[in-house]
N, C-alpha and C positions, 0 to 999 in steps of 0.2 A: 504494500499499500504505499502511495506516495505521501509526502508530507501534506499537500495539498488536499488530497482525499481524506486524510485523517482529521485535519482541522476543520473541514467542512461537516465531517460527521460529528464532531464533539463540541464545536463551539456554537453558541446560539447566534442568531442573526442580529443585525444584518453582517453580512461578510462581503466585503468588496474585493472582487477578483480581477485582475488585469491580464488579459491574454489576447493573442491575434485573432481568434475566431469566436463566434458565439456558440456555447455548448447548450443545446436544449435539454440535455438530460440532467442539468443541475437543479437542485432543490431551489424552491423560490425565495429562500432566506438569503441566496448568493446573488449579488448584484454584480453583473459582469460590466466591465469598463474596457473599452478598446485600448490595447496595449501591447506590449511585446513580451511580458513575462520577465521575471528576474531584473526588474528595474532597480537602479540605485535609488536612495532616498531622495536625491535631487530630482531625478527623472519622475519618480512617483508624485512629488509635490507638483510638478508641471502638470501631469496627466490629470491629477484630481482637481487642480485649479481650472482646467478647461471644461470640467464638468460641475463647477460651482462648489466645490468642496475645499476647505482649508485643512492642510494636513496637521497644522499646529492644533487643531480642535479635536484630533482623534484621541480618544481615551486610551487606546493602546496601539502600538506600532510593533510588530513582531518580525523578527528576522531570524532565519535559520541559517546554519553554517553546515557545510557539507564537505567531507574529504574531498580534496581537490582531484585526486585520482580517479575516485569513484565519479565524481562530476564529469570529468572528461570522458570516461568510458560511457557514461550514460549520454552525453552530448553525442558522441561518434555513433552510437546505436540508434539514437533518436534521428540524427540527420540522414541515416541511411534508409528511414522510412520514406523519404522523398516527399514530405509535406510541401505543398506548393508555396506556402508562406515562407519557407526556410530556403527558397532557391537561391543559389549564388556559389561562390567559388568554395566556401567553407563545406556546402553540402556535396559539391562534386568532388571535392578531396576526399571526404569520408566515405563516399560511395565507390570511389576508385581504388582505395587503399585499405590495408589492415589498420588496426588500431595503433600499432607502434609508429607506423609511417605518419599516420594522421597526427598523433601526438606531437611529433617532432616538427612537422611541417605547417601545422595550423597555427598561424600567428594572430589569428582574431581571438582566440580563447586560450589556447594552450601554448604551443611553440616554446620560446624560450623561458617563460616564467614557469612552465611545467617541468620542462627537462632540466633546467639549470639547477633545480633542488636535487636532482639525482646525481650531479657530477661530484 
């Protein structure tokens, strides 16, 4: 179960969820806001402001931290699903190569920051 699925299951609403597509299967207490997922706090502030919300008025802001290696493996596997909203060089790299090569060559998320820690 993903962190998002868990939080939707246990938290009372409203829950504001930023993602690139609308998911009709989500329960009614989840309010979907168009975004890209995994925004920084500054990006979240801008997205919410576009929808008339002030981030400073939020009673709780929750962040989760994930093992960077696990995150990169997950990103590689996700990109290989070829979702249309993820089109681009990063997706092509993931689909053309195994994880090890993707992790070294992917400058957008992994690349040097991910592999320098192993040196």
